[in-house]
N, C-alpha and C positions, 0 to 999 in steps of 0.2 A: 224466608221465617224474615222477619226484621227485629233486634233487638237494641234499647237505648241503653246507652251505658253510664256514668256518670263518674267520673274519675278527680277527685280530690284535691289539688293542691294544700297542701293543710299547714297553715304557722302552727310550731308548737307554739303552748301558751302556759302561761303562771297561773294555777287555781287556788283561791284560800279555803277550799274545802270540797269533797266527794263530790257533796251538791249543786256547788258551782260548776264544776267535770263535768254532769253529769248533765246538766240544763245548757252547759255549753252545746256539749254534742247533741243534744236534741235538734238543738237551732243549725246546725249544721247538717244534722238527717232532713230536715222540716223544710229547709232551702233547695234545698238537691228537690226532696222529693216533687215537688209543686212543678216541677218540670215532667214529672212523670216516667223516673226514669226506672228497667227490672229490676239493677243493680248500682249499688254503690260502692265504686272503689275508695279504702286509706288507703296512709301509706304502712311504707314498713316505720318501726317504732314508734307508730303516733303516740304509743299508748306513754312513754315517755315521758310525757308533761306528767305524770302523775309521782312521780318523784317531787316536784313543788308541794306534796302534801306530810314529805318524811320531814325527818328531823335535820337542822343545816349539821351536823354529823353523819348522819344517815345519805345526805343530798353531793358529801364531801366525797364517799367515800363508793366508787363505782362499782365495785363490785359486791357491797353490801347493801346496796341498792335495790342491786335485782331482789336480792333473796327477801330486803321486806315489800319492795313492791307486791311478792306473790302473797301476801296474805291479800290481797288487793283483786285476785283475777277472777275470785267467783263473783263479787260484786261487779266488774268490767264487764265479764259476759254476760250477767244478769240486765243490764242497760243495754247493749246493745240487742239481745235478744229481745226483750220489750219494746223497741224501737223499731224493726224488723214487721214484728207483727203489727203496731201501732200505728207504722207508714206502707203496711203491707209492699215494702220492698225487697231485695235479697241484700243482707251487705256483707259486704268483706272488709271485717274492724279492722285496725290500725294493728300490728303486728305488738306482740307482747312477749319478754323471756320470761319463759315460764318453769321453775324447779322439775324436775321429774326425776325425782331419786337422788342421785349428787350430783347430776348433769342439768344445766342450763342451756335449754333449745330456743329458736329463734322460732314461736309460736304465730301462724295467721290463721285464727277463727273466725268462720264463713255461718251465718245464721238468714232462716229462712222466715218468709210471712209467717207460716202455717208450724214453725214450729221446730223443723229440722235443724242440725250443727252440725259441721265439720271441721276442718283442720287441716291448714298443710304447715309442717319445721321444713324450715329453711336446710339447706344441705350442704354448700358448698360454704366456708366460712369467710372472712373478710380477714388480713392482719390483725387489722386493730380489733374485732373479737373475739376471734383466740388468742390472742398474745397475750392483750391490757383486759381485754374485760371478762376472756374465759365464759367466754358462750361457744360452746359445742355444735359439731355438726351431727346433723340429726339422726336417724337408722335413713337406710335409703327407701322410704314410701311415699308415693305420688296418688294423690287424691284424684279424681275425677270426676267434677262434680254434675250432676245431672240436672239441670234446670226443663221447663217444661218450653224453652222457646230453644232447645240448645244445649253444649256443655261447653264446660273450660274447666280450667287448669289454674295455679299457681305456680309463678318461679317468683321468688321474695328476691330482688334484687343484687344481688353477683350471682344466684341462681344463673336469671337470666342471659348470663353473659358466658354461658355453657352449653352446647346441644344439647346433651343427653336429654337431660329432663321435659325440653320442651318436644323431643323429638317421641318417646317415648306416651306423652301425652297427646301429642297428635294421632301418634298411632294407634293408640287407646281408644280417640272419637273427637278430642277437644278442637273446637271450631276458635276458643278465642285463649290467649296466653295471657294473664293479669301481673303486672309486673310492680307491686308495692313495693317503695325505694325510699332511701334515704343517705345521701353522699353529703360531705362539705365539702365540695371546691364544682369548678368547672371541668373540670378533670373526673373526678368522676359520676359524675351527670353524665357525661360524654359516654362512659362507657357502659350506661348502665343501658342511653337508647343507642346506640349501637350497638350491644345485646337483641334489644327488643326488637331492631331493625332486621336484623341476621333473620334471629328465631322467626318472625312474620315471613321474609323470604324464603327459609328452606321449606319451612312448611306449610305456605302458602294460606297463611290466616291471619286472623287479627291477632297483635298487641296492645296493649294498653299500662302507660307508664302512670302512677300517682305519687308524686313527691312531699316529702317533707320537708319544708322551709322555714326561714329565720334561726332566732337564736335562743337560747334559751342557757344562761352561763350558771343557774344553780343545778343543771344535769351535765355532766361533763361527759358524758356516752350523746349525746343531741348537743352540745353546745353552738353551731354552727351547723346550719345545712340551706343547701342549696340543691335547687329542682326547676323545671316545668312539667309539665302534668302534656299528654299525647296520646293519640290514636293510631297504629300504621297499621299498613298491608303490604303484601308481598309489589312492588312495583311491575304491574303488568296490566295485562289488558282485563279490562272491568273495573282498574282501581288508577286511581293519580297517580302521572308519570315515574315522580320518587317516593310512591307508597308512604308518602305524609297526609293521612286522614285530616287531620286536626293535633294544634298545637297551643296551648299558652301562653303570654310571657313569663319569661323564667322569675321568681318572688313576688307572684301578685296571687294574694289567698281569695281562693274560688274554686268553684268548681266547672270542670268541661266536659262537657255532656257531648255523644255521638251518636247517631242511630247506625247499626252494619246490621248492613244483609247476609244473612247467613248462607243463603243462596247462592250467592257470588262467591264463595268458599270453595263447593262443588264445581260450579262453571271454572274458574280459575284453575282449578288440580286437574278438569280433563280438556280444556282448550287453552289453556295457557301456552304464552309464545316461549315460557320453558314447562316444565313438570318437575320441579323441584322436588314438590312432596313424594312424588313416582319415583323418581330416579335417587332419592336419597335411599330406600327403601332398598331398591337392586344390587346398593354397595354394600349393605349388613352391618355398617362399619360403626353407626351407632347403636344396634338394637339387635348387635349379637352377643348381647349378654344378661343374664339373669339374677342381675344384682337387686334392682329396681322392684319393689311389690306397686302393684297397684291396688288401688282402693275406690271403686265407686261408690259414690255418697249423692242420692237424693235430697235439693235441697228448694225447688218450687215449692 
């Protein structure tokens, strides 16, 4: 089974109105859809460009803007749900800081072409999110998304730098781990890519990175953004020597597309030069706990 994925190298932009943002978003979805991908992946915190719609006072207050943005959440989701149906694609929308009770969580919504929806919340918080922005760690809930071509999971930015989430998703059936990211420096971007490559090695799966890029001086949470889109596999037979399937030059807006052969995941897990996926489970170091709940969501 083959699946074609489009990963956005997405520049944060200023918008004069919600209508203008909606038209901008459709332009991006339409551009990718012309190349017939099964799934479109947007980056972490790409939704923060909606801060451009808030007042100057709200834009300047990094904590207030999240509360005010939450008023736009339903409309934000409606736009992506409509686009998923209109263009017949699975869309992993830019992550959105959502208000859940007294907490703010970093949530990545997923929309299917037939109206199905799901989400993955970020579990591991960066220091900036927790200490300055007051975005909290979500409950330990992992979502395995079942499409008609296979299963995938999402590990948002910092989450992909830890083995546990990808290990549990891999054990549950994920063959692809998507890593939407938002980093301000080469160091931060490097940590995400090192994590994504490590997860591809450990799980003998595919990983995909989608970064936010560009500057937004009117939004202190995402004022500086650096990154590049990429597709990775385990560096083993059936794949490229270094496990790098495709990468985009940093800071250039656009889509990176790659067709992934999911049958090769089964092949390398059975016949690879190393059997990381099997041998990791024999140690039981990452799976010997019942902390995380696994939720299955049909999204094709």
